C-alpha positions in Angstrom: 61.0 -44.9 38.6 58.9 -45.4 41.7 60.0 -45.0 45.3 59.4 -47.0 48.5 59.4 -44.7 51.5 60.2 -47.3 54.3 59.8 -46.1 57.9 61.8 -48.4 60.1 61.0 -48.1 63.8 62.0 -50.1 66.9 59.4 -50.4 69.8 59.4 -47.3 71.9 60.5 -49.3 75.0 63.7 -50.6 73.4 64.4 -47.8 71.0 67.3 -46.5 73.0 69.0 -49.9 72.8 68.4 -50.4 69.1 69.6 -46.9 68.1 72.8 -47.5 70.0 73.6 -51.1 69.2 71.9 -52.2 66.0 71.6 -51.3 62.3 68.5 -52.0 60.3 68.6 -53.4 56.8 66.0 -53.1 54.0 66.0 -55.8 51.3 64.0 -55.3 48.1 63.8 -58.4 45.9 67.1 -59.8 47.3 69.1 -56.6 47.2 70.2 -55.4 50.6 70.4 -51.7 51.5 71.8 -50.4 54.8 69.1 -48.4 56.4 68.7 -46.2 59.4 66.1 -46.1 62.1 63.6 -43.7 60.7 62.6 -42.9 57.1 64.5 -44.6 54.2 63.9 -44.0 50.5 64.5 -46.9 48.1 64.0 -46.5 44.3 62.3 -49.4 42.6 60.8 -50.2 39.2 57.0 -50.3 39.0 55.5 -53.7 39.6 55.4 -56.4 42.4 58.2 -56.6 45.0 59.1 -58.5 48.1 60.3 -56.2 50.9 62.2 -57.6 53.9 63.4 -55.7 56.9 65.7 -57.0 59.7 68.4 -55.7 62.0 72.0 -56.7 62.9 74.1 -55.8 65.8 76.8 -53.4 64.8 79.9 -55.2 63.4 77.9 -58.3 62.3 77.3 -58.9 58.6 75.6 -62.3 58.3 72.9 -62.3 60.9 69.2 -61.4 60.1 67.4 -60.7 63.4 63.7 -59.8 63.6 63.1 -60.6 60.0 59.7 -59.4 58.6 58.6 -59.2 55.0 55.7 -58.3 52.8 54.8 -58.5 49.1 53.9 -55.1 47.6 52.9 -53.8 44.2 54.2 -50.3 43.2 52.6 -48.1 40.6 54.7 -46.3 38.0 56.2 -43.1 39.3 54.5 -43.5 42.6 55.7 -43.2 46.2 54.5 -46.1 48.3 54.8 -45.6 52.1 55.9 -48.8 53.9 55.8 -49.2 57.7 58.3 -51.6 59.4 57.7 -51.9 63.2 59.7 -54.0 65.5 58.0 -55.6 68.5 59.0 -55.1 72.1 60.3 -58.6 73.0 63.8 -59.8 72.3 62.6 -62.4 69.8 60.1 -60.1 68.1 59.9 -59.7 64.3 59.2 -56.6 62.2 55.7 -56.1 61.0 55.9 -54.8 57.4 52.9 -53.2 55.9 
């Protein structure tokens, strides 16, 4: 089993707001996982995957704000670091790499 090590970060200027009022979500191949601001570990099988990251305001369940995604290929029994950075503006999206 391989591991995605996803670092989810808001922009430094708006970090106080996001840590207080929002919850990030990491989605791998259509399977959502509640995340936290910071480092998240997601077990995956080796091979290609689509990783999406977004946030929701606390208490909401259907909204996907700041959606960003990337296609990644994971080697067998490897740890792949993934960076998800949110832009500063209100309509910004995550940059996933």
